[in-house]
C-alpha positions, 0 to 999 in steps of 0.5 A, spaced: 842 273 179 848 277 176 848 285 176 842 284 182 838 285 176 832 289 177 826 289 172 822 295 172 816 296 167 815 304 165 809 303 161 813 301 155 821 301 156 825 297 161 829 300 167 834 294 169 837 298 175 836 304 180 842 307 178 841 307 171 840 313 167 837 309 161 832 304 159 831 300 153 824 300 148 821 293 148 818 296 141 819 301 136 817 308 140 814 313 135 817 320 136 813 324 141 810 319 145 808 320 151 811 314 156 810 316 162 807 323 166 814 326 165 817 322 159 816 323 152 820 321 146 824 326 143 826 321 137 824 315 134 827 309 139 828 303 135 826 296 138 831 294 143 835 301 143 836 306 150 833 312 151 835 317 156 831 317 163 833 325 165 838 330 162 845 328 161 851 333 160 856 332 156 862 328 159 857 325 164 857 317 165 852 313 161 849 307 166 845 301 165 845 294 169 848 300 174 854 299 171 858 304 166 857 303 159 859 309 156 860 317 156 856 322 153 859 326 147 854 331 147 849 333 151 842 328 151 835 331 152 831 327 157 827 322 152 832 322 147 835 316 143 842 314 146 846 310 141 853 311 137 851 318 135 852 320 143 855 315 147 862 313 146 866 307 150 870 310 156 875 307 160 874 307 168 878 304 174 875 297 176 876 294 182 880 288 182 881 286 189 881 279 191 875 277 196 876 269 197 870 265 195 867 260 198 866 253 194 860 248 195 863 241 197 856 237 196 852 237 190 845 235 189 844 228 185 836 227 184 837 228 176 841 224 171 842 223 164 844 218 159 851 218 156 857 214 153 861 212 158 868 212 156 875 207 158 878 213 161 872 215 166 869 221 162 862 221 159 860 223 152 853 225 150 854 224 143 859 217 140 862 219 133 868 218 129 873 223 129 878 224 123 883 230 126 887 233 120 894 235 124 895 240 118 891 244 112 894 239 107 890 233 110 883 237 110 881 234 104 883 227 106 880 227 112 873 230 109 873 224 104 874 219 109 868 222 113 863 223 107 865 216 105 864 213 112 857 217 113 855 215 106 856 207 109 852 209 115 846 211 112 845 205 108 846 201 114 843 201 122 848 203 127 843 206 132 849 208 137 853 211 132 852 219 131 856 219 125 863 221 122 866 228 123 872 231 119 875 236 124 879 240 118 882 247 119 887 252 115 893 251 120 898 246 122 904 249 118 907 256 116 908 257 123 913 257 129 915 250 131 915 253 138 911 259 142 905 261 144 901 259 137 903 252 136 903 251 144 895 253 142 895 249 136 897 242 140 893 243 146 887 244 141 889 238 137 890 234 144 884 236 147 879 233 141 883 227 140 881 225 147 874 228 147 869 224 150 864 225 144 869 220 140 869 213 140 874 212 135 879 217 133 884 218 127 889 223 127 892 224 120 897 228 117 901 230 111 908 227 113 913 234 113 908 240 116 911 243 122 905 240 127 908 233 126 903 227 128 909 225 133 907 231 138 901 228 139 903 220 138 907 220 145 901 222 149 897 217 154 890 216 153 885 211 154 881 213 148 882 208 142 886 213 137 891 212 131 896 216 127 897 216 119 901 220 114 898 221 107 906 221 105 907 214 108 901 211 106 902 212 099 898 217 097 891 220 097 887 214 096 891 209 099 890 213 106 882 214 105 881 206 103 886 204 109 882 208 114 875 207 111 876 199 111 879 200 118 873 204 120 868 199 117 871 193 120 870 197 128 863 199 126 860 193 130 865 195 136 864 202 136 856 201 135 856 196 141 857 201 147 850 204 149 848 210 153 847 208 161 845 212 166 850 218 168 851 223 174 850 230 172 857 232 174 860 229 168 857 234 164 861 240 162 857 246 158 860 251 153 857 258 154 857 262 148 853 268 145 853 271 138 849 276 134 847 279 140 842 285 142 841 289 147 836 284 149 841 279 150 843 281 157 836 282 159 833 275 157 837 269 154 844 271 158 841 271 165 836 265 164 843 261 161 846 263 168 840 261 172 841 254 168 849 254 168 848 255 176 844 249 176 848 245 173 854 247 178 850 245 184 849 238 181 857 238 180 857 239 173 862 244 170 861 251 165 866 254 161 865 262 159 870 265 154 871 270 149 876 275 153 875 281 148 867 280 150 868 280 157 873 286 157 869 292 161 866 287 166 872 283 168 871 286 175 865 282 176 868 275 174 874 277 179 869 278 185 868 271 184 875 268 183 876 262 188 884 263 188 888 269 188 893 267 182 887 267 177 885 274 179 893 276 176 892 271 171 886 274 168 888 280 168 894 278 165 890 276 159 887 282 158 894 286 158 896 281 153 890 282 149 891 290 149 898 289 146 896 284 141 890 288 138 895 294 139 900 291 135 895 289 129 892 297 129 886 295 133 883 295 140 879 292 145 873 297 144 873 296 137 866 292 138 860 291 138 859 289 130 854 292 126 849 287 127 850 288 134 849 295 134 843 295 130 840 291 135 842 296 140 848 294 143 852 301 143 859 300 146 864 293 149 862 296 155 855 294 155 856 288 150 861 285 156 856 286 161 851 282 157 855 277 156 858 275 163 851 274 165 851 267 161 855 265 167 851 266 173 853 267 179 857 261 181 865 261 184 869 262 178 875 256 180 879 257 175 882 261 169 884 257 164 888 259 157 886 256 150 884 249 150 887 248 157 883 241 160 879 243 166 882 239 172 876 241 177 869 242 177 865 248 177 865 254 173 871 256 169 873 262 165 878 261 158 882 265 154 879 266 147 877 270 142 870 273 141 869 270 134 864 264 135 867 258 132 874 260 135 872 260 142 868 255 141 873 250 139 878 252 145 871 250 149 870 244 146 878 242 146 877 244 154 872 238 155 865 241 153 860 236 151 854 240 151 854 248 148 849 253 149 849 259 145 844 265 145 843 269 139 839 276 139 840 277 131 839 270 129 846 266 129 845 259 126 851 254 129 853 248 131 859 244 132 860 237 132 862 233 136 859 237 141 851 238 141 849 246 141 842 249 144 840 256 141 837 260 145 833 266 142 833 273 146 826 276 143 820 273 140 820 277 134 827 273 131 825 267 134 819 266 131 823 268 124 827 263 125 824 258 129 827 252 125 834 254 128 832 256 135 831 251 141 828 255 146 825 263 146 827 266 152 824 273 149 817 270 152 822 274 159 821 280 155 814 279 154 811 278 160 810 271 160 816 267 163 821 269 169 828 268 168 828 263 173 823 259 168 826 260 162 832 258 166 830 252 168 827 250 162 834 250 159 837 246 164 831 240 163 833 241 155 840 240 156 839 234 160 834 231 154 840 234 149 846 230 153 841 224 153 841 224 145 835 229 143 837 232 137 838 240 137 836 244 131 842 245 129 843 237 128 837 236 125 839 242 120 846 238 120 850 244 122 857 243 125 862 239 120 865 246 118 866 250 125 872 247 127 877 252 128 883 253 132 886 259 134 892 262 129 896 266 133 902 270 130 906 271 123 903 265 118 910 264 114 
């Protein structure tokens, strides 16, 4: 697996690579505890935090996964707690040299899922009615329409319709009508209006906004899409009733499509993590990486994103690039982010979050190394801009912020019809119209939030399961979910409020 992951159990600590000078505590270790014949705990080591395996000098590099995660700012005695008080971010030179990778041309075909085949050849894992606002001014209207339709659906039996979802947001106006911000917004709307998990779509605007519906009404698509403005239809209630009546008439047609046997190559998986802890890169993320590689072996696609959270580990992605142009593109994306954070009085190393740190993560380098493990080992066939549609099957990296709703919005716009979301602190997340499978990194959190977690990868840490076993479980569960099984987030009705297009530039 990624980083040549080697788990070596040293009584009650875990060393991940022979090069490492720290290890991870799988439980609270009281001060003075004897860990091995030559290692005692000099401080209390909290659950998930790091302990020094030898004396570390001030200015010496700290290694985890066999990779640099920071630099010591004080002398660190063997057996000491290693965290924010004695280690900080350290920039280092990465190898960006292109090494051409091979790519498989033959794929496995012994497994299938049952999905909704669309006229344009794509296959959905769900069959929703989509109400997309082009501007915040139409957000209330699409919400009211969706609520009205969903009330009707609950009172009537349409077994092949998953519901109506309103994609409302706070953007679409008060922005430049050209430039990167508008390009990103337009790609996002385009990606959702033609998404394979929609059986019918209405794109609704106000009429005077920057993001005019004419920008989207002139694009070729085989999906059933209609475009309306509130100002053209005579007001709020006029447009609500008009769209509602249209949908009611079309429900039998939307419901007529049934799930049919489909190849796994029609699945595109968004790889996500949130509320990460130090076990994310040890259990759930490498297990998801194993599942992601399996999907690619069946001709499917995966998308890793969150550029600020692969920073410091981008050289591991570059080492897997198929095209030299993608190496340049990814390096330029990193440079853009450095400048973007600088002009906003921040920096890429201003991470992890307080929750991440409480879970044992100390620097962005450590967080990124664990995050990249979600992508497995497959060749990176392309580097995408935010919300850019994938055009080839396989593993992709997509530029995006690290904020989960914004990142997932871009991945779904790019074509993801499944989401896997790993979490160590317990993120509760769903995203209509795409189902989200949540994977816990540790058993304590899984037991505490079992009603929100689909799979417990903490059994890897417990010594009960292997990375390969949990990865296979994730892969098989994805097939079930793609075929209609509801995830915990769907059962708990998450997903109506997470649509969040990336806003770039000044709000004017």
